[in-house]
N, C-alpha and C positions, 0 to 999 in steps of 0.2 A: 404792646402793639408791634413793638422791636422784633419781637419773636415770630409774629405773624409774616411781618415783611419779609423777613429772613427765608420763610417756608415758601413765600409766593416765588422768590428769587430762585429758590434751589428748586421748585417746580418746572420754571420756565426753562432752567439749565437742562433738568433731566429731560424734558420734553424737546429741546433743541440737540442734545446729543443723541436723542431716540431718532430724530428725523434724520441725523447725519450717517448714523448706522444703517439705517433702511435705505440711503441713498448710495451707500456701498453696493449693495445688492445689484443696481443695476449697471455699476462701472464695469470696464473692460479692463483687466489686469494687463500691464504693460511689461512685467519681466517675472521672474519665478518668484513665487511668495503665496502667503496664506492670508487672506483676508476674512474675518470673523464679523457676520453680520448678527442681527438679533436672530436669525432664523435658520442659517446656513452657515457653512464653509465652502469658500470660493477659493479655488486652487489654479495659479497660473503655472504651468509647467514651463514658461519659457521659450517652447517651442510650437506657438500660434494654438496651442489646447487650453482651452478654461473650462474647469467643470466645478459645479456644483453639488454639494451633499446637505440634504436637509437635516437639522439637528434634532427636529421635535415632529412627530406625525401629527395629523390634524384630523384624519378621518379613516374609515375602515379602509379606504384605498389609497391613502396619501399616508406613508410610514416613516417611521423615522430611519434615516440612513439611505433613504431612496436617492438614487442618482438623478435629481431633477433636470440638471442643463450639461450638456457637453458642446462646445463650441469649437470648430476649428477657423481659425483667420477670421474671429468675430461672427460668423454664421453658425446659427443654431442648427444642429444636427437631430436634436430630438424630437420626438413626435409631440405634436402639438395637443395635446390630451385634454386640455383644461375645459373645452366643450366642442360637441354636445356630448352627452355621456358622463359618465363619472371620471374626475379628475384621478389620472395615475401615472406613474414615472416608472423609470427603469429599477428593479429591485431584485433582492435575492427571494428565490423561490414566489411564493404570494405576498412578500413583504414582511419585514421584522416587526415586532409589536410597537406601538407607540411610546413602550416604558423603556425601549432601548435607550443605553446610554451611549451617545454621541461625542466623541472628544477628536482634539488633533495635536499632533505634536510634530514640531519642525526639526529636523537634524541641527543640532549645533553649529555643524562645519557647513550648513547651508546646500547639503547636497539633496536631501529627500524631504518629503513632507508626507506624514500618514494619517489617515483619518480613521478611527477605530469606532465602529458600530457594534456596542456589546450587548446581545439580547439574551446573555446568560444569567443573568441576575434576575432578571422579571420572571413572574411564575408562569406557568403554564396555562392555568386558567384565565391569564389576562392575554393569552395568544401569544405568548414567547416561542420563539423557534428554536431557541438554544443553542445558537450559533453567535461567532463574532466574524460580522464582514468587514475586511479591511480594503480602503482604497490608499493606494500610493501614488506619489508623483516622482519621477527623478528629474533633477535639473536639466534642462534643455532637452528634454525626451518628449515626442509628442504620444505618448502613451498614456492610458490610465490603468495602473496595475493595480491587480485585485488579488484576494484570497478568501477562504471561508475556513473557518475552526470549527469543526462541528464535533464534540465530544461525546454526543449521543444522538440518534435518529429520532427527533420529535416530529419532523414534517417527513414528504413523500421523497423528496429529492434535495441536493444541494446545488440547484440550478441559478443561474442568474440570467437575465432577461433585459435584453438593451432594445428601447423603442424606439426605432429610427424613423424620421420624418418620410411618410411613404412617397411623397411629392419630390424629394430630393435623391431617392435612392431607387429610381426605376430598374435598375439591373441586380434582380435578385432571383433565385432559382423559381422556375416555373411550376415545378412539381409540388412545391410547398406553399405555394399562393393561392389561398381558399377566398379571395377577393372576387368582386363581380370581374367576369369574363365575357368578352361577345356583347358587354351590355346586358347581360342576364345573371342574375343571382344564381348562385351554384346549391344545389341541393344537398344537404345531409342525407349519408346514405349508412352512417354506422354511427354507435354510440350516441345515439340521439338523445337529448335532453328536454327537460322540461319547456325549456326556453325555445325549442325548436332547433339550436345549434348542435354541431356533432364536432368529431374530430377526422372525419373524411367525407370528401365531398365529390359530387359528381357535377360534370359540366354539363347541362342538357342540351347545350348545342351541338357539341362535338365527340361528346361521349367519354371523355377523357376523366380521371380521377385526379385529385389533388388532396393532399394531407401534409401536416407539419412532420409527418412522420417518413415523408418521402425525401429522396435526396439527400439522406445522411451518410455520414462518413464513419467509417470504422476508426478507433482511435489510433492503431498503429497506421504509420506514415501520414496522419493527419497533424498539419501545421495549424492551419488557419482557415477560416472561412469569412467572406466578406461581400459585403453589397455595395454599389457606387452609383454614382451619376454624375452629371456634369459639375467639376469642380469639387466633388464630395467622394469619400472614400472610408470606410468604416468596416476594420477587420477584427474579428475576434480570434485572437491566438489562444488555444486551448490550455496550454502550460502542461504543467507536472500533474500526471495523473496517479500518482503512487498511492495515494489514499482512496483513489476510486474504485470502482467493483466491475467486474464482469470481463476483466482479461483485454487482450490485444484485440480481439476483432468484435468486442462490442460496440454498439453504436446507440445514439439517441437524438433527439430533435437539436437541428442545427437552425433552422428558419421556420417562421411563419407568417405569411403575409396577409392580412385582411382588409387592407383598403383603409382602416384608421393607422396603421403603421407596419413597418417592416420590423417584425421581432427577430431579433438575431439572440440565440441562445449560446451558454456555455455550461454542460451538464456532467460535472465530475461523477455523479451518484444517482441513479433513480431507480425504481423496481420496472420498469419497462424491460421485458425479455431479461431480466437479470440471472445471472447464474451464480452470481456471488452474494454473500451478506453485506452489509453496510461497514465499512472499516471508519471508526472515527479517527479524527486526526485533522490535520492542516490540508485542505482542499486545495490546490494549486500551489503556487502563484500562478497567474495566466493574465492577459492584457487584452485592453480594448484600445488599438491604434487607429487614430485619426489622420487622415491624409486628403489631398487635393484630388483623389482618385487613384493615383498611382499605387502600386502594391509596396507596403514597406517591408524592409527588412526583418526577421525574427528579432523580439525583443531581449536585450539582454538583461537577466534576472538578478545579476551576481550582487548588485548593490543590496539586495532584500537582505542578506546575510547578517546587516549591522541595524536593520530597522526595528527588530524586537517583535517578531510575530510569534504570538501563542502556538506551541506546537512543532515550530521550526527547527529543523536538525541541520547544522551546520555542515558545509561539504567537507571540512576536516573528520567530522565525526561519523563520515560514511567510508564504504569501500567500493570494490571494483570487481566483478566478475568478468574471467575472459577464458576463451578455450575454442575448441573445433566441433561442429556438427557436421555429422557424416551421416551416409546413406539414404539421402533424399536425391530421388531421381533427377535427373538433369530438366531443364524447363519448369519444375516444380518451385514454389517458393518457400524456402523454411523461415520459421520463427523460433525463438528462444525465449520463454519467456520465467519468470520466477513469482511464486504466488506464497504468502501467508496471511494470517490474520491480520496482521498490520500495514502490509505493502503490497503493490505488483509492480513488475517491471518486464519489460521486453526489449529485443534488439534483433536485427535481420543480419544473419549471416553473410559473408561476402560469398564471391563465387568459388572460393577455395573453403568456404565452410567456416571462416573464423570470425569470430564476434568478440564483442567486448561490450558490457554494458556498466557502466559507471553510476556513480552517486546513489548506491545501494544502502539502505539504512541497514545495521546490524541485525544478524539472525539468523536461524535456520529455514530456509525456503525450501519448496517443491519444485525443482527444475524442470521443465518440460519442453521437449522438441515437438513442433508443430510441421506436419507435411499439408501446406495450405492451412487449412484450419482444424484438421485431425490431430489430435496427441498420439505419436509414435514412438516417445522415448521419454523416460522419467527417471529422476533420481533427486537424492535431498542434497542440498549445497549450504554450508554455513559461512556467512560474511562477517567479517570482523572490522571495524573501523580502520582507516588509514592505511590497507591491506589490499593486495590483490591477489583474489582467490582464482585458480586455474581448475577447470572441471570440462572435461571432452563430454560429448554425449552424441549418443546414437540412435538413430532409427532401427527400433527393433521390434515394428509391427508385422505380426504374421499374416502374410498374403499366400494360401494356397493356389495350386494350379486348378483353374476353374474348368466344369464342363462348359457355362457360358458365365458370361459377367456382363452385367449394364451399368453403366457408370464407372465412376473411379471413386475409392475410398480416398476422400481428402476432405471430409467435414462440410462439405457443400453442395448443394444441388445445381449449380452453374449449368452444368452440362445437360441437364433435363428440358422438358418442355416448359417454357416460360421462366426458369429460372434466371436467364438474363433481364428480365422487365421486373420481378416481384419486389424488387428493393425499392422501385419508383412508382408503383401503381397499385391499385386495387386489383384483387383476381377477376373481379367483373368489369375491368376496363375494357373499353373496346379494341384497344391496341394489342391487348392478349389473345393469343391463338388459342382457338376453342378449345377447353379441357378435354372433354369427350364428346361422344355423341350424344343422342337424346336419352339414351339409356343409361347413360354415365359409364359405359363401358370403353375402355382403351385396350386394344387387341396387340400386344407387342410380339411379333413372330421373330427368332432368334435367327441371326443370319441374314435377316433382311430389313427389318426395322430399323431406324437410326435413334441412338440415344436420347436425341433432340427431340422425338417423339413420346418418350415416355414421361409423362406426367411428373413434375418434381413435388406435388403434393397430392393427397387423397383425402375425401372428406368421407364421412359415414352416411349421411343424408344427399339426396339428389336436390339441388337447387337451380332454378332457371332465373336469368337475369337477361330478359330480352332474348338472343339467342345463346346466350353464356350457360353453360352446363357444368356442374361440378362432376369431377372424376371420381366415382363409388368404387369401382371395380377394375384394377389393373389384371388383365389376362398375359400370361406369359406362353407363348405355344412353342414348342421346343421338341426335338426329336432325339431319342435314346436309340444306341445300338444294342443287340442282347446283351453284350456284356456289361454295357453301363447299367441296362435293367436289371442285372443280376446283382449289382452293388449297392448297399445301402450309400444313400446319399443325404446332405444336408443342405438346406436352403438357408443362406445368411442374407439378411436384411438389415442394412445400416440406416438409421435415420440420424437428422440432425437436431431434430426437435419434434414434440408430441403435444397436443392438446387434449387430455381426456381420450385419446384414441392410439391403439396400438395394433400392429398388422395381424390381422386374423387369415390363416393359409387355409387352403383345399387344394389337393392333388388329384385331378382327373374326378373332382367330384367329392372325395372324401377330407373331410375336415381334420385338422390338427389342433391339437392343444393350444389353448390362448396363453400367451406369456402374460405376466403381471406389467402394469405401467411401471415406467422408471422415473425418474425423479427429473423433472424438467421446471423451467419458469412459470410461474402461474398467470401471467398475463398473455394478453394477446399477443400474435406474433406474425402470423402468416400474413394477415390482411395488413398489417402496419408495416410491410416491406421486412421483416426480419425472420431468417431460416435459423438465426443463432440459439442454441439450445445444449444440452447435456447429450454429446453424441453417443449413442446406444448401438449396439449390436446383437440383434434378436437371430437366434438359432433354432431352426425347425427339423427335427430328423424323420426321415422319409424312408420308410420300409420299402423292400422289393415288392411287396405284394401289392403296394399301391402304384407300381408303374408300369408303363407299356414299351415293349419294344416296338418303337414307332414314333407316331405323334403323342404328346402328353401336353396337359395345361397345367399352370398353376394359378389359381385365382387369389390376389390379394385384397383382402377388403378390410375396412376398418373397424375393429372391436372397439366397444364402449359400452358401459352401464349407464350413460350420460344421454340425456335426451338431446334435442336439437337447440342449439345456442341462438336460433334465428338465421338470417341469410347468411350464408358464406361463413357462418362461426359454428358450424357444426363439428361435433371432434374429429380431428385429423392427425395426420402426420407429416412429414416433410421426409423425401428421400434423400439419403447419401449415395447408396449404389446397394446393388441385390446381384447374387451370385449363387451358383450351384456347384458344390464341390464334392467329390467322394467322401464319404465318411471316415474312411480310414486315412486320409491325409491330414485329418484334424488330430489323430491319435497322439501327436507329440507338440501340436500346438500349444505354445503358451496359453495359460490360463491363470486368472487369479486363484491362488493357492492360499494366500495368507495376506494377513495385513498387520502392518509395523506401526509404532508411532515413534518419529525420529528421536525423542528424548525419551530415555529407558526410565526417567522418574522425574518428579519435580518437586522443589523446595521453594514455598513462596512466603513474601510478607503478607501481612494482613494487607487485604483490597489488591494485593500485586497484579499484576497484568503481564501475560506472554503468550504468545504464540506457538501453537503445537501445527505439526505436519504430519499427515499420514502416508505410507509408502506402500504400495501392492507388489508383492513378489508372485513369481510363476512357480510352477511346480519343480523348478530346475535352481529357483534360489535367486533369479535375476529380477531387478525391478521392471514391471510392466505397467504401461499407461492405464490411468484412470482418471475420470474428471474428478478433480480436488472438490468442484462442488457437488459430486456424488456421494460424498463421505458425510455422514451423519456423527456428529459429536454430542456426547453427554457427560454429567459429573455428578457424583455425589456430594461435592463440597464446592460452594460457590457457583459459578454459571459459566458457560462455554458458549461461542454465537457458532453460526454455520460456517465460519472460517477457520474454527480452530482458535480463535482469540479468548483466552482463559482470564477469567477475574475473579480472585481469590475470595474467600469468604471474609467478613469483618471480625470474623471470632477464631482462635487457634484450632486446630484437628486435623485428622486425617482421612483420606477418601481416595477416590479413584478417576482417572478421566478414561473415557472409552470411545473409541472411533469404530463406526459400522460402516460396512460398503456392500450393497446387494450388486452381485454381479449377475447380469441377464443371462449371458449365455450358459453358465453352469446354475443358473435359478437358485443360487445360493449367498447366504449374507457370511461375510467375513468379519471378525471383530478382533480389535486388540486394546488392551488395556494396562495402564500404567498405575503405580501408586504414586499419590502426593501428600504433601506434610503443609500445612500452612501455619506459621509460627512467626513470632517477630525475630529480629536477626538479634542473633546472640554470639558473643565470644565465650566458647567452652574452654580455652585453655592459653596459656599465655608462658612464654620462656624468653629467656637470654642465653645465648652461645657466646663464648668467648675463645674457644679452643682452637678451631681453625680459622674463624673469622668472627667479628664482632657483629652480632644480628639479633634482632628480638622477631619472634614468631609468634603470631596471634591466629588463632582458629577459630574461624567462623561456620555458623552452621549452612553458609551457602557463600557463592563467589562474591566478592566485591571488586571495586573497580580501584586498582593502584592510586591513580590521580586524585580520586574523590576521598580516599582513605587519607592521603596525605594531607589534605587540605582540614581534617578531622584531627588529626595527630598533635598533641602536646608532650615533648619531652624536656624535661628539666633535670638539671644536676642540682640535687639538694644539698650539695656539700657549698658549692659556690653560689647557689642562686641565679643561675644562668640558665638560659633556655635556647635550646637550638633552632636554627632556621630551618623552616621547610623546605628550602631549596639544596639544603646538605642531607636530605633523607631520600633513601632509592627504595622503592617498594615491588616487589613481585607478586603474584598472586597465582595460585594454583590448587584446585579441588578443595577452595574455602579457606586454604592457610597463606596468610599473607606473611610474607618475610621481609624485614626492614632491616636494611643495611645502612652505613653511613659512609659520608666522602672522605672522612678520616678518623685515625684512631680517637677513640673518645677520651677526653681528658679523665685523670682520676677523681673519683667522687663516687656517692650515691644518686640513683638515677630513678626516676618515677616516669612512666608513660603514661597517658590518659588518652581515650578516645572520645571525643565528644560526640555527644547524643545532638539530634535535632540536624545531623547534616546528612544529606544522602549519599549512600555510599555504591549503589549500582544502578544500572540502567531500569531495575525492578522499582526504584524509589525506596529502597531499605533505608531505614535509619535505627540506630539504638534507641530503645525506650529510656535509657538512663545513661549518664557517663560511666563509661568501664575505665578503672585503674588498676594496672596490673601490679602485683608485688614488688616493691623496689627491687633493685638490683645495684651491683657495684663494679667498678672499674678500679684496678690497681696494677699500675704497670709493675711488670718483674714478678707479681704475685704468683708463681707458677702453682702452687697447691691451692691457691683460691681461698685463703684462710686469713685474709684483710691483713696481713701481716708480711714483709719483704725481710727475710733471714737467712740462714745459713741453708734451709732446707730448699729454698729456692736457688741459692747460688750451686748447690750439689746437683740439682736438675740440670743447670746450664752447663755445668763443668762436665757431667756426663756425657752431654751430646755436643759438646762444643765441637764445630766444623763439619757436622753432619746435617745433610738434607732430609727432606722430608718428615720433619719434626714440628709437633704442634708448640701450642703457647705452654702447656704444662711440660714441656721438654724444653723449654728456654728459648722458644721462638717469640721473643715478646715484641718485636716490631713486625711481626706476620709476613715476614719475606721470603719464608719456605726453607730457611736454613738458619743454624744458631752460630753468631758470629759476634766480631767485636761490638757491633751495634747494639746487639741484645746484652751483653756484658755491661756496657755504658749506661743503658736503662737502669739495668738492676743497681750498679755503684749509685746511681743519683739516687734511687729510692730506697737503699739497703737501711734498713732499721724503722721504716717508716710503716704505721699502721694507720689504717683506716676506719674511723668509727662507725658504728651503725647510725642510720638516721634515727632523730627524736621522733616519738609518738605521732606528734603534730605535722603533717605534712605542709610544704609550701603551698601557698595558695597559688591558684592557676592565673597565669599572668593576661592581664587584657591583650586585645588585638593590636597588633602594632608594637607591641613592648618586647622584640626580640633581642638580644644578645648574642653575637656570633662570638663568641668567646669560649665555646664548650668543648671545642676538641684541644688535644695536646698539639704539641707542634711537630709529632712525628707522621708522616703522610701514610695514608693506606695505599699498600702497593697491588695493583690489579694483577701484573704480573709477579708470581710469586719469585722469580728468579731475577728481578731487576736489581735488589739490594742484596745480592750475596756477598757475603765478607769475602775480603781476599784472603786465600788459604795461608799466606806466607804470615799473617797477623798472630802473636803471641799475646797470652793473657800473662801480666807482670803485676805480682802483688808487692 
């Protein structure tokens, strides 16, 4: 009976505690701190911002790690999605799996709070995304800081969607608003799904088009985007894009407004018009800042260095690139960018061309100089942690004198017809200037027609949409003199991107050879407001027999083996510029002549990861710009992605890595191959050197990091049973040879050096599979001939060289001062007759961590300047 009574009491207490915990979900926190409820974590930043993260998902639309509430000054900013329709909240991609583990950590010093939603341990079959979503708060800061750790790509993007209350945020981009406008529902006109929705809509009242793909911002220069309303402001600061993809000119969705919510995005990576492969690692940090409607300052992310995010690289472990960019014409915008398989960076030079790019992870990168969006210079640079690398770069793009040129070679179609509108509206939009006449023809007359009348894009098939016709034939009418007619000419067509179509050319009705397709993004671009692709220059040789002294015509159409993709989606390409030049002017034009891989060889641990970069050179041996995304990588051992990020095999072996590049102007493929070795980290040789300076050399089969190696070393004096402090060790590494020196001269004794296994020794993640213990060595002061005994033989060596400089230990320089003098004689007399026994067969057991005794050294300092301890020349030996 007593037991049942206690059980009832405990049950009442549990129910009361449960009700108390549930009540906490509704309370407004009044100061910086974390409240844990039965289903959520509630964070008060101490700056009028309170946000809630769901600990456990409950359905297919409500997920673990969802951001279910974010309030400013007590006002809920989140969209009220509870009803009607499926309940949903702000989340990563389409939501983490409901098996994601959500935990919270509070800074012991009380400066930050971190919520970790880990979806890397759940199985893919259970809908796992394979990422960690972080939410962070900084004390007295009105931002929700976020980051995404994505070690692999199991979903299509690393986006975060914030659902804002539509009624509270009426000020948002009209171009991306697909809600009911003018009291009429909009009509989907592209990518129409079975439920009748799409991703591009037409307003049937005014003929304007809207899409989440419109009013996007290129990542370069883009700091934040936001929506506001009366007393409300929400701003997404896109933050660090070093692990993103696509380079400085890539863009993706910023907003979509549906009537149910204003959807505000941050997308470090997606496959939309993507020119790079996915880069694994930490995507971010970035921040959602809440205000009363005012524009906030850029968030300060520095506190995150101590938060402990997976994949975080500290500022102290990064380097800086600086230099000068030259050759870009006045009035044009230059950009300097870095790229490899691990990271991407960029910066804008000042008016004098000077640039600085800080915060770069160590590694070898392709550095590219852009004129607007066209690569015009390239080279490789290597960045080291804690240092500044200087590299000047110049525009080497070859631009011959033309007979005519239409547009500007700058990687964009901005100067062409509708090039100023395509980023914000569909080609069928009523605001677009008609692309062509009813036949699909545009006749450009050189010397008369403006570049702004030349269509920025061209399609294969004729399509009508009301009075909107696609352009299917760009005709160029021009006049040649007799001398020009007698000269072979070359037509050059630069495109920014294509989709299954490339330029087909005929001159005065005679067709020319059709070139191969260049590598391009494999998603829609033109109708989604993007011209960005892998800029390609196509060339067409025109014989004199095809030319006329007088009026000539060139017709450019779309060559493609693909059928129509539907309205406005037939094969197409986008123009950069077109010119006609004498073929002779191209005789010495730089062209891709060879391809090299920056690293001449590779030596990797099992499963090791490293980025490779390829560099093209012209026939003169100079670097020539190519699109890094146009390089195709392959390997015979392990795997390598499209960015050149190599992952070694899990078993030892030898193989190759190959880079290939198809050059459209020369219609040829260039390749480069290097040999690679995959093997465990090993030490092949070790030695102790005492003659000129006491040091130990360890020969590894690849480079190790000195600081990491120091943490793995144990050096013992077996005679005195003492252990050296790691702070008294100095290590340098060069070509796999680690040289270990010491703060002072080692005390007499037998020594044993051990390198512990299970300790990471370099950035590749290398570890020794077993402990390495080198053969014991000994130190005996004044033992000139190193025979373990100090006797007359050693005295003779000292007497012979007494007073001399540039003498080593074997000649009597026992204190390593650079000369033989009274100090060395005193060392000899102190040890005269001393013999050092060899160590016993059983080595001293390794000490436990923390049991360091700092009495290993003799009382003779090790002199860095060998002349500091020169003996006075007047001193004599007296026996």
